[in-house]
C-alpha positions as CSV (number, residue, x, y, z in Angstrom):
1,M,-19.1,28.9,-12.3
2,S,-18.3,28.8,-8.6
3,L,-14.8,30.1,-7.5
4,R,-12.5,27.5,-6.4
5,P,-11.4,27.6,-3.0
6,S,-9.0,30.8,-2.7
7,L,-6.1,28.4,-0.9
8,P,-5.2,26.6,-4.2
9,V,-2.1,24.3,-3.6
10,L,0.3,21.8,-5.0
11,V,-1.4,18.6,-6.0
12,T,-0.1,16.5,-3.6
13,A,-1.0,18.9,-0.7
14,T,-4.5,19.1,-2.2
15,S,-4.8,15.5,-2.3
16,L,-3.5,15.1,1.5
17,L,-5.6,18.0,3.0
18,T,-7.6,20.1,1.1
19,L,-9.5,17.6,-0.9
20,P,-10.9,15.5,2.0
21,G,-12.7,18.4,3.6
22,L,-14.1,19.5,0.0
23,A,-15.4,16.4,-0.7
24,L,-17.4,16.1,2.6
25,S,-19.4,18.8,1.8
26,Q,-20.7,16.9,-1.1
27,S,-22.8,14.7,0.6
28,D,-26.2,14.6,-1.4
29,D,-26.8,12.7,-4.5
30,A,-25.9,15.7,-6.8
31,G,-22.8,16.1,-5.2
32,A,-21.9,12.5,-5.8
33,L,-22.3,12.8,-9.4
34,D,-20.1,16.0,-9.6
35,P,-17.1,15.2,-7.4
36,I,-14.0,17.3,-7.2
37,V,-10.9,16.6,-9.0
38,V,-7.5,18.3,-9.1
39,T,-5.5,16.7,-11.8
40,A,-7.0,18.5,-15.0
41,T,-6.0,22.1,-13.8
42,L,-3.4,21.4,-11.0
43,G,-6.2,22.4,-8.3
44,P,-9.6,21.5,-7.0
45,E,-12.7,22.0,-9.1
46,T,-15.8,19.8,-9.8
47,I,-16.0,17.8,-12.8
48,G,-18.7,20.0,-14.0
49,E,-16.5,23.2,-13.6
50,G,-13.8,21.8,-15.6
51,L,-13.0,22.3,-19.5
52,S,-11.5,18.9,-19.9
53,S,-12.8,15.4,-20.1
54,V,-12.4,13.7,-16.9
55,A,-13.5,10.4,-15.1
56,E,-13.3,10.0,-11.4
57,I,-13.2,6.3,-9.7
58,S,-14.3,7.0,-5.9
59,E,-13.1,5.1,-3.0
60,E,-16.6,3.6,-2.8
61,E,-16.3,2.0,-6.0
62,I,-13.0,0.6,-5.5
63,E,-14.1,-1.1,-2.1
64,K,-17.4,-2.6,-4.1
65,W,-15.4,-3.7,-7.3
66,Q,-12.4,-5.4,-5.1
67,P,-9.8,-5.4,-8.1
68,L,-7.2,-7.5,-8.0
69,E,-5.1,-5.2,-10.3
70,F,-4.9,-1.6,-10.9
71,Q,-5.5,-1.7,-14.5
72,D,-9.1,-3.6,-13.6
73,L,-10.3,-0.2,-12.2
74,L,-9.1,1.5,-15.7
75,A,-10.6,-1.2,-18.0
76,S,-13.2,0.0,-20.6
77,Q,-13.4,3.5,-18.8
78,P,-14.2,6.3,-21.4
79,G,-11.7,6.5,-24.1
80,I,-9.3,3.8,-22.3
81,A,-8.2,0.5,-23.6
82,I,-6.1,-2.1,-21.7
83,S,-3.6,-4.6,-23.2
84,G,-1.3,-7.2,-21.7
85,N,1.0,-10.1,-21.7
86,G,-1.4,-11.9,-19.4
87,A,-3.2,-11.4,-16.2
88,L,-2.0,-10.8,-12.5
89,G,1.3,-8.9,-12.5
90,K,2.2,-9.3,-16.1
91,Q,3.4,-6.6,-18.6
92,T,0.4,-4.0,-19.0
93,T,-0.1,-1.1,-21.6
94,V,-2.8,1.4,-21.2
95,F,-4.1,3.3,-24.1
96,I,-5.9,6.7,-23.7
97,R,-7.7,7.6,-27.0
98,G,-5.3,5.7,-29.0
99,H,-2.4,6.9,-28.0
100,E,0.7,4.8,-26.9
101,S,1.3,3.5,-23.4
102,D,4.4,5.4,-23.1
103,A,2.2,8.5,-23.9
104,T,0.1,8.7,-20.7
105,V,1.4,10.2,-17.4
106,L,1.2,8.3,-14.1
107,L,0.9,10.3,-10.9
108,V,0.8,8.7,-7.5
109,N,-0.2,11.6,-4.9
110,G,1.1,14.0,-7.5
111,I,4.6,12.2,-7.9
112,R,5.2,11.1,-11.5
113,I,6.7,7.5,-12.1
114,R,7.7,5.5,-15.0
115,S,10.5,3.7,-16.4
116,A,13.0,5.9,-18.3
117,T,14.1,3.1,-20.4
118,T,10.9,1.9,-21.7
119,G,9.0,5.0,-21.2
120,S,5.8,3.2,-19.8
121,P,4.7,3.3,-16.2
122,A,4.5,-0.4,-14.5
123,W,0.7,-0.2,-14.2
124,Q,0.9,-3.9,-13.2
125,F,2.7,-3.3,-9.8
126,L,0.5,-0.4,-8.5
127,P,-1.4,-2.0,-5.6
128,P,-5.3,-1.3,-6.0
129,Q,-5.9,-2.2,-2.3
130,L,-3.9,0.9,-1.4
131,I,-5.8,3.4,-3.5
132,S,-8.6,5.5,-2.5
133,R,-9.3,7.2,-5.7
134,V,-8.5,7.6,-9.1
135,E,-8.7,10.6,-11.7
136,I,-8.5,10.2,-15.3
137,V,-7.9,13.5,-17.4
138,R,-8.3,12.5,-21.2
139,G,-6.6,14.4,-23.9
140,S,-3.5,16.6,-24.4
141,S,-2.1,17.6,-21.2
142,S,1.7,18.4,-21.8
143,S,1.1,22.3,-21.2
144,L,0.9,21.3,-17.7
145,Y,2.8,17.9,-17.2
146,G,5.2,18.2,-19.9
147,S,6.7,15.1,-21.7
148,D,4.6,11.9,-22.5
149,A,1.1,13.4,-21.4
150,M,-0.3,13.2,-25.1
151,G,-3.1,10.8,-24.5
152,G,-3.7,12.2,-20.9
153,V,-2.8,11.8,-17.3
154,V,-4.0,9.2,-14.6
155,Q,-3.5,10.2,-11.0
156,A,-4.1,7.5,-7.8
157,F,-4.7,8.9,-4.4
158,T,-3.9,7.0,-1.3
159,I,-5.5,9.0,1.5
160,P,-9.1,8.2,2.3
161,E,-12.0,10.3,1.4
162,G,-13.7,12.2,4.2
163,E,-13.1,13.5,7.9
164,G,-12.7,11.0,10.8
165,T,-10.5,8.3,12.4
166,R,-10.4,4.9,11.0
167,E,-8.5,1.6,11.8
168,W,-9.1,-1.6,9.9
169,V,-7.7,-5.0,9.1
170,E,-8.9,-7.4,6.1
171,A,-8.3,-10.5,4.7
172,S,-9.5,-12.1,1.5
173,A,-9.3,-15.4,-0.5
174,G,-10.3,-16.6,-4.0
175,N,-9.6,-19.3,-6.5
176,L,-6.2,-19.3,-8.0
177,D,-5.0,-19.7,-4.2
178,T,-5.3,-15.9,-4.2
179,Q,-4.7,-14.3,-0.9
180,N,-4.7,-10.6,0.4
181,Y,-4.1,-9.3,3.7
182,S,-4.3,-5.7,4.7
183,A,-4.6,-3.4,7.7
184,G,-4.5,0.4,8.1
185,F,-4.9,3.7,10.1
186,S,-6.2,7.3,9.1
187,S,-7.1,10.2,10.8
188,I,-8.4,13.3,9.1
189,D,-9.7,16.6,10.2
190,E,-9.7,20.3,8.9
191,N,-5.8,21.1,10.2
192,G,-4.1,17.7,8.7
193,A,-4.3,14.2,7.7
194,V,-2.4,10.8,8.8
195,N,-2.8,7.6,6.5
196,V,-0.8,4.6,7.1
197,A,-1.7,1.1,5.3
198,V,0.1,-2.3,4.4
199,N,-1.1,-4.8,2.3
200,R,0.3,-8.3,1.0
201,F,-1.4,-10.0,-2.3
202,R,-0.4,-13.5,-3.6
203,T,-1.9,-15.6,-6.0
204,D,-0.6,-18.8,-8.1
205,G,-1.9,-17.0,-11.2
206,T,-3.1,-18.6,-14.3
207,P,-1.7,-19.8,-17.6
208,V,-0.7,-16.4,-19.7
209,I,-0.6,-18.3,-23.0
210,E,-2.5,-21.0,-24.6
211,G,-1.6,-24.6,-23.3
212,G,0.9,-22.8,-20.6
213,E,1.5,-23.2,-17.1
214,D,0.2,-21.0,-13.8
215,K,2.5,-17.9,-13.4
216,A,2.4,-16.7,-9.8
217,Y,2.3,-13.3,-8.6
218,D,3.3,-11.5,-5.2
219,N,3.2,-8.1,-4.1
220,N,3.9,-6.7,-0.8
221,S,3.4,-2.9,-0.3
222,G,2.7,0.1,2.1
223,T,1.8,3.6,2.2
224,F,2.2,6.6,4.4
225,S,1.0,10.2,4.1
226,A,1.0,13.1,6.6
227,S,-0.1,16.6,6.3
228,H,-0.4,19.6,8.5
229,E,-1.8,23.1,8.5
230,F,0.0,25.6,10.8
231,D,-1.9,28.5,12.7
232,N,-0.1,30.9,10.1
233,G,-1.5,29.0,7.2
234,V,1.7,27.2,6.2
235,R,1.0,23.5,5.1
236,T,3.5,20.5,5.0
237,N,3.0,17.3,3.6
238,V,4.9,14.2,3.3
239,T,3.8,11.1,1.4
240,Y,5.2,7.4,0.5
241,L,4.3,4.2,-1.5
242,G,6.1,1.5,-2.1
243,A,5.5,-2.1,-3.7
244,E,8.1,-5.1,-4.1
245,G,7.6,-8.6,-5.2
246,T,7.8,-11.1,-7.8
247,A,5.9,-11.8,-11.2
248,E,6.3,-15.0,-13.4
249,Y,5.9,-14.7,-17.0
250,E,6.3,-17.2,-19.8
251,G,9.8,-17.9,-20.2
252,G,11.1,-16.8,-16.8
253,Y,10.1,-14.0,-13.7
254,N,11.2,-11.0,-12.6
255,D,11.8,-9.2,-9.1
256,F,10.5,-5.7,-8.9
257,V,10.4,-2.4,-6.8
258,F,7.8,0.3,-7.6
259,Q,8.3,3.4,-5.3
260,V,7.5,7.0,-4.8
261,A,8.2,9.3,-2.3
262,G,7.9,13.2,-1.7
263,V,7.7,16.1,0.8
264,G,5.9,19.6,0.1
265,V,5.3,22.9,1.7
266,D,2.3,25.3,0.8
267,L,3.1,29.1,1.9
268,P,0.8,31.8,2.0
269,V,2.8,35.0,0.8
270,T,0.0,37.5,0.7
271,E,-4.1,37.2,0.6
272,N,-4.1,36.5,-2.8
273,W,-0.7,34.6,-3.5
274,R,0.6,31.2,-2.1
275,T,3.6,29.4,-3.2
276,S,3.7,25.9,-3.4
277,L,7.2,23.6,-3.3
278,Q,7.3,19.9,-3.9
279,F,10.5,17.5,-3.9
280,S,10.0,13.9,-5.0
281,D,11.6,10.7,-5.6
282,A,10.5,7.9,-8.0
283,R,12.1,4.5,-8.6
284,D,11.2,1.7,-11.1
285,V,13.5,-1.4,-10.6
286,L,13.2,-4.5,-12.4
287,E,15.6,-7.6,-12.2
288,D,14.8,-9.9,-15.0
289,Y,15.5,-13.7,-14.9
290,G,14.6,-15.0,-18.4
291,S,16.7,-16.2,-21.4
292,F,18.7,-13.2,-21.1
293,P,18.9,-12.0,-17.7
294,F,19.1,-8.1,-16.8
295,E,18.7,-5.6,-14.3
296,V,17.6,-1.9,-14.8
297,T,16.8,0.7,-12.3
298,T,15.3,4.4,-13.1
299,K,15.5,7.3,-10.5
300,T,13.5,10.2,-11.0
301,R,13.9,13.0,-8.9
302,T,12.0,16.4,-9.3
303,S,11.9,19.6,-7.6
304,R,8.5,21.8,-8.6
305,I,7.4,25.2,-7.4
306,E,4.1,26.8,-8.5
307,N,2.8,30.6,-7.5
308,W,-0.9,30.6,-7.2
309,L,-2.4,34.2,-7.9
310,T,-6.1,35.0,-7.4
311,A,-7.8,38.2,-8.8
312,G,-11.3,38.2,-8.0
313,V,-12.8,35.0,-9.9
314,H,-9.5,34.8,-12.1
315,E,-6.6,32.6,-11.0
316,F,-3.4,32.4,-12.5
317,V,-0.3,29.8,-12.0
318,V,3.3,30.6,-12.6
319,G,5.8,27.7,-11.9
320,A,9.1,25.8,-12.7
321,E,10.3,22.3,-12.4
322,T,13.4,20.4,-12.8
323,M,13.6,16.8,-13.2
324,T,16.5,14.4,-13.6
325,D,16.6,10.6,-15.0
326,Q,19.0,8.3,-13.7
327,V,19.3,4.8,-15.4
328,K,21.5,2.0,-13.9
329,A,21.7,-1.1,-15.7
330,S,23.4,-4.4,-16.4
331,T,23.8,-3.1,-19.8
332,N,25.9,-0.2,-20.1
333,Y,24.0,2.6,-22.0
334,V,25.6,5.3,-24.0
335,E,24.5,7.9,-21.5
336,N,22.9,7.2,-18.0
337,S,21.2,10.4,-17.0
338,R,19.5,13.6,-18.4
339,D,18.2,16.5,-16.9
340,N,14.9,18.5,-18.0
341,D,14.0,22.1,-17.0
342,A,10.7,23.6,-17.4
343,F,8.6,26.6,-16.9
344,F,5.0,26.8,-16.9
345,G,1.9,29.1,-16.6
346,Q,-1.8,28.7,-16.7
347,A,-4.8,31.4,-16.3
348,L,-8.3,30.4,-15.3
349,L,-10.5,33.3,-16.2
350,N,-14.2,33.7,-15.5
351,F,-16.7,35.8,-17.1
352,G,-20.0,34.9,-15.8
353,P,-21.3,32.0,-17.9
354,S,-18.0,31.8,-19.9
355,D,-14.7,30.4,-18.8
356,L,-11.5,30.3,-20.5
357,H,-8.3,28.3,-19.8
358,F,-4.8,28.8,-21.1
359,S,-1.7,27.1,-20.4
360,A,1.7,27.1,-21.9
361,R,4.9,25.3,-21.1
362,S,8.6,25.1,-22.0
363,D,10.7,22.1,-21.5
364,D,14.5,22.3,-22.1
365,N,16.0,18.6,-21.9
366,E,19.9,17.8,-22.5
367,A,18.9,15.0,-24.7
368,Y,16.7,16.6,-27.4
369,G,16.6,20.1,-26.7
370,A,13.7,22.6,-26.0
371,H,10.1,21.8,-26.7
372,E,7.1,24.4,-26.3
373,T,3.5,23.1,-25.6
374,W,0.3,25.3,-25.3
375,G,-3.3,24.4,-24.3
376,A,-6.5,26.6,-24.6
377,A,-10.2,25.9,-23.6
378,Y,-13.5,27.7,-23.6
379,G,-16.5,26.6,-21.8
380,Y,-20.1,28.4,-22.1
381,Q,-22.7,27.5,-19.4
382,F,-26.3,28.0,-21.2
383,D,-28.0,27.3,-18.2
384,P,-27.7,25.9,-14.5
385,H,-27.7,22.4,-16.1
386,H,-25.9,22.5,-19.5
387,R,-22.8,23.4,-20.6
388,V,-20.5,23.4,-23.8
389,R,-16.7,23.2,-24.0
390,L,-14.1,23.4,-26.7
391,S,-10.5,22.8,-26.2
392,S,-7.2,22.3,-28.4
393,G,-3.6,21.8,-27.4
394,T,-0.3,20.5,-28.6
395,A,1.8,17.8,-26.8
396,F,5.0,15.7,-27.3
397,K,6.5,12.5,-26.2
398,A,10.3,12.1,-25.6
399,P,12.5,9.5,-26.9
400,T,13.2,6.8,-24.1
401,F,16.8,5.9,-23.1
402,N,16.3,2.6,-25.2
403,D,15.2,4.7,-28.1
404,L,18.2,7.2,-27.7
405,Y,21.1,5.3,-26.0
406,Y,20.8,1.3,-26.3
407,P,24.2,0.1,-26.9
408,F,25.4,-2.1,-29.7
409,G,24.3,0.7,-32.0
410,F,20.6,-0.1,-31.7
411,G,20.0,3.6,-30.1
412,N,19.5,6.6,-32.1
413,P,20.8,9.8,-30.6
414,D,19.4,11.7,-33.2
415,L,15.6,11.1,-32.7
416,E,13.3,14.0,-31.9
417,P,10.2,13.8,-29.7
418,E,7.0,12.8,-31.0
419,E,4.4,15.6,-31.4
420,S,0.7,15.8,-31.5
421,I,-2.0,18.5,-32.0
422,S,-5.3,17.7,-30.4
423,Y,-8.9,19.2,-30.8
424,E,-12.0,18.5,-28.7
425,A,-15.6,19.5,-28.6
426,G,-17.9,18.4,-25.8
427,M,-21.4,19.1,-24.1
428,E,-22.8,18.0,-20.6
429,G,-25.8,18.1,-18.6
430,N,-25.9,17.8,-14.8
431,Y,-29.3,17.4,-12.8
432,Q,-30.2,16.5,-9.4
433,N,-30.0,12.7,-9.7
434,W,-28.4,12.2,-13.3
435,F,-25.7,13.5,-15.6
436,W,-24.5,12.9,-19.2
437,D,-21.5,14.0,-21.2
438,A,-20.6,13.8,-24.6
439,A,-17.3,14.4,-26.5
440,I,-15.8,14.1,-29.9
441,Y,-12.1,14.5,-30.4
442,Q,-9.0,14.4,-32.9
443,S,-5.5,14.1,-32.5
444,E,-2.8,14.2,-35.3
445,V,0.6,12.6,-34.1
446,D,3.8,13.2,-36.1
447,K,7.3,11.8,-36.1
448,L,6.1,8.6,-34.5
449,I,9.2,6.6,-33.0
450,V,9.3,3.0,-34.7
451,Y,12.1,0.6,-34.9
452,D,13.6,0.1,-38.5
453,S,14.6,-3.3,-39.3
454,Q,16.5,-2.4,-42.2
455,A,18.3,0.5,-40.5
456,G,18.8,-1.3,-37.2
457,K,17.8,1.6,-35.0
458,P,14.4,3.6,-34.2
459,L,13.5,6.2,-36.4
460,N,10.8,9.1,-36.8
461,V,9.0,7.9,-39.6
462,E,5.3,7.5,-39.4
463,K,2.3,9.6,-38.7
464,A,-1.2,8.8,-36.9
465,R,-4.4,10.1,-36.9
466,L,-6.5,9.4,-33.7
467,R,-10.1,10.5,-33.7
468,G,-13.4,9.4,-31.7
469,M,-16.3,9.7,-29.7
470,E,-17.2,9.4,-25.8
471,F,-20.5,9.3,-24.2
472,V,-21.1,8.6,-20.4
473,V,-24.4,8.6,-18.8
474,G,-25.1,7.9,-15.1
475,W,-28.0,8.1,-12.5
476,Q,-28.1,7.9,-9.0
477,R,-31.1,7.8,-6.5
478,N,-32.6,6.1,-3.3
479,G,-29.4,3.9,-3.1
480,W,-29.7,2.7,-6.9
481,S,-26.9,4.1,-9.1
482,T,-26.0,3.2,-12.5
483,K,-23.4,4.5,-15.2
484,A,-23.0,3.5,-18.7
485,V,-20.0,4.4,-21.0
486,A,-19.5,4.2,-24.6
487,S,-16.4,4.9,-26.7
488,L,-16.0,4.9,-30.4
489,G,-12.6,5.4,-32.2
490,D,-10.5,5.4,-35.4
491,F,-7.0,4.9,-34.6
492,E,-5.0,5.0,-38.0
493,N,-1.6,4.6,-39.1
494,Q,-1.4,7.3,-41.9
495,E,1.5,5.6,-43.7
496,D,-0.6,2.6,-44.6
497,G,-4.1,3.3,-43.4
498,S,-4.1,0.2,-40.9
499,Q,-5.6,0.2,-37.5
500,L,-2.9,0.8,-34.9
501,I,-2.0,-2.5,-33.0
502,R,-3.5,-3.7,-29.6
503,R,-6.3,-1.0,-29.5
504,P,-9.9,-1.8,-29.9
505,E,-11.9,0.8,-31.5
506,Q,-15.1,0.5,-29.6
507,S,-15.9,-0.4,-26.1
508,I,-18.9,0.0,-23.8
509,R,-19.2,-0.6,-20.0
510,V,-22.4,-0.5,-17.8
511,D,-22.7,-0.8,-14.0
512,L,-25.5,-1.1,-11.8
513,D,-25.3,-1.0,-8.3
514,K,-28.0,-1.0,-5.2
515,D,-27.5,0.2,-1.7
516,F,-29.9,-1.5,0.8
517,G,-28.5,0.0,3.8
518,R,-26.7,-3.0,5.7
519,W,-26.0,-4.5,2.2
520,Y,-25.4,-3.8,-1.2
521,A,-25.3,-5.8,-4.6
522,G,-24.0,-4.8,-8.1
523,T,-23.0,-6.1,-11.4
524,S,-21.1,-5.1,-14.5
525,V,-20.8,-5.6,-18.2
526,R,-18.2,-4.5,-20.4
527,A,-17.2,-5.5,-24.2
528,E,-14.5,-4.4,-26.5
529,S,-14.4,-5.1,-30.3
530,H,-11.4,-6.7,-32.1
531,R,-8.0,-5.5,-32.2
532,F,-5.0,-6.1,-34.1
533,D,-1.4,-7.0,-33.2
534,E,1.8,-7.8,-35.2
535,V,4.5,-9.4,-33.1
536,V,5.5,-11.8,-35.9
537,S,2.6,-11.4,-38.5
538,R,-0.3,-9.3,-38.3
539,I,-3.5,-10.9,-36.8
540,R,-6.9,-10.1,-35.8
541,I,-7.7,-10.5,-32.1
542,P,-11.4,-10.9,-31.8
543,G,-13.3,-8.9,-29.3
544,Y,-14.9,-10.1,-26.0
545,A,-17.3,-9.2,-23.4
546,V,-17.3,-10.2,-19.6
547,W,-19.8,-10.0,-16.6
548,N,-19.0,-9.0,-13.1
549,L,-21.2,-9.6,-10.0
550,R,-20.4,-8.2,-6.4
551,A,-22.3,-8.1,-3.1
552,G,-21.5,-7.2,0.7
553,M,-22.8,-6.5,3.9
554,S,-22.3,-5.3,7.4
555,F,-23.2,-8.3,9.8
556,A,-22.1,-7.2,13.2
557,E,-20.6,-3.6,14.6
558,G,-17.4,-3.0,12.7
559,W,-17.6,-6.2,10.5
560,Q,-18.1,-6.3,6.9
561,V,-18.0,-9.2,4.5
562,S,-17.8,-8.8,0.5
563,A,-17.9,-10.9,-2.4
564,S,-16.8,-10.5,-6.2
565,I,-16.8,-12.7,-9.3
566,D,-15.3,-11.2,-12.4
567,N,-16.0,-12.7,-15.8
568,V,-18.9,-14.9,-14.4
569,L,-19.3,-17.2,-17.6
570,D,-15.4,-17.8,-17.7
571,N,-14.9,-16.5,-21.2
572,E,-11.4,-16.8,-22.5
573,Y,-10.1,-13.9,-24.6
574,A,-6.9,-12.5,-25.6
575,L,-5.6,-9.0,-25.7
576,A,-2.3,-9.4,-27.4
577,Q,-0.1,-11.8,-29.7
578,Y,2.6,-14.1,-28.2
579,D,4.0,-15.9,-31.4
580,S,2.6,-17.1,-34.8
581,N,0.4,-19.7,-33.3
582,R,-0.8,-18.2,-29.6
583,N,-2.1,-15.5,-28.0
584,Y,-1.7,-14.1,-24.5
585,I,-4.9,-14.9,-22.6
586,S,-7.3,-13.5,-19.8
587,A,-7.3,-15.1,-16.3
588,G,-10.8,-16.4,-16.7
589,R,-13.2,-16.4,-13.9
590,T,-11.8,-15.1,-11.0
591,A,-13.7,-15.0,-7.3
592,L,-12.8,-13.3,-4.3
593,L,-14.4,-13.1,-0.5
594,S,-13.2,-10.5,1.9
595,V,-13.8,-10.1,5.6
596,R,-13.1,-6.3,7.1
597,Y,-13.2,-5.4,10.7
598,N,-13.4,-1.4,11.3
599,F,-12.1,-0.8,14.9
600,V,-14.9,1.1,16.8
601,R,-14.0,3.9,19.0
């Protein structure tokens, strides 16, 4: 294992400054197949060096796929399933390895955001047009990230990859009267980075239920990031992403605000000791105008310190974090704020072909008390191409404000956090032009929070067993690239032996692309098995398959045109139940044509 750079920094600072420079050195096919990631261990390492199951979606892939929604990037990735109440700005849930949507942490440039009332991030409002790269860590991560990281962590980055200066404008149009306009500027060198971008997206949408009317969606967003390293080695950074708009749904509409902002500094204390500080603010605002109008705002303010120490090839992290959730709503909650104080540590040890990772964290929350989690992993490099890994860890998910404090007696302040213990074994092969990775896992979840209709409030009553297998293989050479992903799961409610709702247990995805120099073409096929839902009564929702096409070319200096067609065969499929007779349905075939101009200096 090669030693990670000796200046490990705060996640945000790494994404803003260190990462682009490191990524620049991975210019060959082998490097492209083993990208550098930062989420799994808080600092930079290649996927091949890590001991976690990690997937990366690159800037190049995002530009080619032209996703209309952020969750389009996650669909059928290893271990991930998506469900939602229709397409284009509608409520979305993301399941990693069968865990609930509120058991996955979403980070934007290192800053955590979610609704404290529902516990879930508003995945549907994160604009993919401003995202340059995504990392997905699958498996227990609470020993680093605290509550809710039972299924894993998804982190989105806005800073472009690679050094240089870019200035661009882009306009897109598609069916459903979809329009998108964006512009941006970025400048990245070894001493710092600046990135500014704005985006405007709107669509008339499609019906979200069978026999329904079109439901429109608009999203206005912007991002700003900057970092700088001074001569004395001190690094500073600032980051912001905000989105606001309106989303119609069956029975009403809502206005939303999705926003993160943060500042950080990275200080060299000695040659082998660096300290990073981060201060951040995240806001999730929803004004709903349906049958029962309401307004709710979540503010999450976080202060975090990390001390990175190196001893030869070994690295250690000792840190602390304080986080405050505040809720302001048209409905008066019994409590409207809570504080969480945490201490955590991590050891990354290397002994030749063997790697050992240990992590532990203690959270003390004024709502539900203290909770400790741990993680341990071992990896062994058999030869330059093959490696095996074993890991285990505990995690927990905190009760939400709705669970604890919802008024009129519907909350239960005596709830305990959900708990899990997870195990994983994996093996991988990395070669000059191709790679493969296989993993098996099992999680046992206890004290699941479920609403009890007889008690009239949520209770800790159920247990679940989540187990499965994942296989990924990829190849890249002479402009050709392909990747295939297969996931097989068994997500069981152990109280009655039933399959957990809204989660398919089998999925597959295949991507094939060819770069011809001035133009490219590609296709994707993905399929998922049936799932169950239980809004009124338990029903079986059939599986589905979709086929996507994409192409693009450079036709003059600075000019690019690209086109994509998703769900080419216009298959209508459902991901969730609406009522006893109808389901929420997909958008059907969507097409988008984009023209981009990159200013030439």
